[in-house]
N, C-alpha and C positions, 0 to 999 in steps of 0.2 A: 503494501500499499503505500503511495507516496505521502510525504509531508502534507501536502495540500489537503489530499483526503482525510488524513488523520486529522488534521487541524479542523476541518469543517464538522467533523463527527463529534469533535469536542464542544461541550457548551461555551458560549460565549464567556470572555473574562468578565469579571465583576466590573472592572473599569479600565479600559483601554488608556494606556498611559501616552504621555507625548514623547519625544525622543529624548529621553534625559537620561543622565547616568543611574545605573542601580547597582545595587550590591551584587556581588557574585553569584549568590545563591539563589537569585530573582532573574539572572538574566535566562532568555529563552535559549534551548539548545541552538547550536550554529544552522542546522538544517531549517529550523523553524523561525529563524530570525527574519528573513524575507518575507515569509508569509506573515507572521506577525505585523510588519510593517505595512504590508499591502491590506490587511484587514483594518489598522489604524486609519489608513488613507481611504478607506471605504467609509468609515465613520465620519470623518471629517470633510468628505469631498462635499462641496456646495451644490454640485448637480448630479442627483441621481440618473438623470436620464442619459448622461454620458457613459455610466458602466452598462445601462441596459442596451444602449445603441451597439456597443462594439466591447465586449466585456475582455476579450483577450486583449485588445489594444490598450485598453485602459488597464489591465493587470501588469502588461510588459511594461507600461510606462510607471507602475507603482513599484518596479523592481524585480518581479517575478520573472522567472527563466526556466529552461530545462523541464523536467519532469513536473515540477510544481506548477508551471504556467500551464502545461498541456492539462493537467487534471483539473485544475481551476476552470480553465476555459472550456471544459468538456461538461462543468455542471450548469445548469440553467441559471441565468443571469438573476433569477428570483430568489435563489438562494442565497446568494450575496447581498441583495437588496433587502431580503427578510433580516439577515443579520445586522445590517446597518439600521435598518428600522428599530429593531428590539434593543440594541444599545442607545441609540439617540433617545428612544422612549424612555428607558430605563435612567439615564443620565438627566433626562429633562425632569422625570417625576421625582429624581432625588432633590432637584434644585427646587422644586414646588415644596417639598416636604417642608425644606430650610426656611423657605420665606413666603409661606402661604398668602399671607395678608399683601406683601408687595407683589406677589404674581397676579392675585385678585385685582388690584388696582392697575396694573400694567393693562389687565384685558387680553386682547388678541395680540398686542404688542410682545408679550411675554414670550409666546413660542418662537416668535422672529429672533428676539434677542437671545434666547436661548440657543438657537440654530447658528446665530452669527458667533457666539461663545466657541460653540463646537468646532466650527469652520476655521476659526482664528487660532484656537490653542486648546487642544484636549486636555482634560483633567490630569494631573500629573502623580496625585496621590492614587494609591490602591485602595482606599476607603470611600465609600458613596457618601459618607456624611461629611466628606471634605468638598463635594463638588460645588455645594451652594456658595461656600466661601470663596472659591475659584471664580466662580460666575460673577457675584458682587464685586470682587476685585476688578474683574474685566468690565462689566456693565457701568458700574457707579460714576466713574468719571465721565461716561458717555451721556448719561442721564442728566448729570449735572450742567453739561453744555446743549442738552437739547429743551428749547423752551416747550416742547411738546409735552414734554413729561413733567410732573408736579415737583416742585424744588424740594420738597421734603421727602421725596421718595427713596433717596439714597440714604438718608438717616433712618427712615423706617426698616429698610432691609438691613442695615448694620444693626440696628435695635433687635429684629427678629433673630439674627445670628448670634448675638450676644446672649439671649435667651437659650437658643439652641446648645451654644457652647458650654453654659452653665448646667443644663439639663444632662449634658453627656459627661460632664468632668466626673472623674472617680470620686467616689466618697471618701471623706478623712475617717480616720480612726473613730473619731468622736461623733461623726454622723453615723456611721456603722453601728456603733453600740447603742445609739439614741434610737436607731430603728430596727435593732435587732437583726442586723444582716448577718447571715452565717460567717462565721470564721472572725468576728470581732471579739478584740480581748481588752481589758482594761475597763475604766469608766469615764463617764463623759468628764472632760475638762482634763484629762490626765495627760498623757503624752502623745505625739505622733504628728501630723501633718505632713506635708511634701518632703520627701527624703529623709524622714525622721524614722528611727528604728528604737526598739527596745521601750522598756519601762521608767518609772520614777528613778530607778537605780542607775540607769544609764548615764556615764558621766556628761554634765552639762545639760541634761534633760530638765525641762522645769517642772517643778513639783506641782500636784493637784491643786489648783485654785491660787497658785503663786501670783502675786501683783505684777503689772506692768512695771517697767524700768526704764527712765529715759536713757540710759546707755545701751539699750538693746533693743532689736526690732520687735515685731509682732507678728504672730503667725495667724494666718488668714485661712478659711477652708478653701480647697481647691477651686470650687467654682466662683469664687469673688474675683472680681475684676472691676475696673474703671472704664465708662463710656462715655464719650463726649459728642454732642450733636448741636447742630445749628437750629434745630425744631423740637419742640416738646412732643415727641412722638409717643412718648409713654403714656401720654394722656388721651391718646386716640381710643375709639372704640375697638374691642377686640374681635368682634365678628368680621370674617371675611368679607361680608356683603357691606359692612360700613365704607361710607365715603366722607366722612367729616375730615376736617384739614387742621393739621396743628399750628398753634401759634409760632411765628418765627421769632426764637430767643435761645440765647446760648444755654445749654442744658448739661448737667453733669450728673451721672448715675452712678451709684454702686450696685452691681449685678450680684446675688448670692441666691442660695437656698435656704429655706426656712428648715425647722426640724423635721417637717412633713417631707421634706426634698422637692417642694414646689419652687419653682423660680419668682424671686422677687427682686423689685428694683427699689431703690431708697434715693429720692432726689437730693443733691447735696448742695451745699452754698460754694461760692468760688474758694474759699477758703480751706473747707474741709476736703474739698476734692484736691488741692494742691497738697494738703497733709498726706490724705489716705494713697494718693499716687505716690509718693516715695516711700510711705510705709509698703506698699505692695511690692515695690522694688527692691527692697530689703534694707532700707535705711533704718538705723537707730530711732527711737521715739523722738527724742530731743532733737537730733539734728533734721528730722521731718518737720517739727513744729518750726523750728528757726527758719529753715530754707522755705517753707510753704509760705509763712509770713514775709520773707523778703521778696518772694516772687510776685507779692500783691503788694509791696511798700507798706506793709501793715506791723507795729511794732508788738512785739512779743510782750503781751501785758496781762492782767489778771482775768480779764473777760476771755482772752483767746485760750489760756489755760484751762479756765472752767468749761468752756465749751468744748474744748478737745477732750477733756475727760470725760464729759456727758456723752460725746459723740461715741467714745471708744466703749462706754458702758453699756450704751445702747446697742453697740453691734455685738457685743458679748452676748447680750441677751436673746437678741435674734440669732445666735448661732454663727455669725460670720467671722467673728472674731473669736479664736480658739485659745488665746493667752500670750506670753511671752515667746521669743524666739528661744532656740537653745543657747546657751551662753558658750562664748568661745573655749574651747578645751585648753586646759593650762598643762603644760609639759608634754604636749602631744609631738610626736616624732616629725620632726622637720618644721616644728612652728617657730615663726619669727619672733625674736623678742620683742617686748612692748618698750 
């Protein structure tokens, strides 16, 4: 059996990738590489009629030759077109699933924009959940420049993606314990967080209920992230059929998951956003406050410290803030002296 027939008898790949470097373990066998490129080209080809009109010539231009070309050309063109249709439909559906409200507001244009995206650059990730992110990165700049597209639409798409990313984030140990997920150990508020291992006896690990410290960072749940928009898209109605329009105003949001693992958004003041942005990046609490105030020309005074303490307390109650970060290890091999 030729490589071409063997390839056509296999189910289509979950996500045809663009021509990018892959790990050696993911590289196709040499005898299938040309076939894979041809199948990818069939998905991204803007004109399906060209394939149907002369499949052999089209496949030759796509790089097939020898027995593979003969085998593929002997198949009815509709088989290649069916493969193309199934993959494009699956990718378009994955995009719609990630930004359903944006897609609904685009109407018929959504399908056209998705087709342009697939023709310009096939997704590079192997995971369908990443396709919507690649699409928005491609389409959003074009929407902003197009007067026929509502000015807020790119913000709405990014807002939906922020919720999608938070929903897909792996649970932290504290979240797993609170929801009774299998394999959870310890108690809420103990230790864990991104990259953390071990329990309270682990050197540098914060003790349960340990207070925050100005010279240490803060641990947030994995789902927590900061989003900035030019429109208040978080106030839009949630139904896909809704067509209300948001106010045009700079908006800063913290996205996180509540104890029930539902995605939530918290609207932030400009100063709160500056401070949280730095904390999420790993800055020590004291540095985050000082630098956040400096960015807005605001003095570090009593009201700022009080409001920051209140904000962090609120985030802890919501489950978004998990506690202080791990203390720097002392005497660790290779550690630089202070």
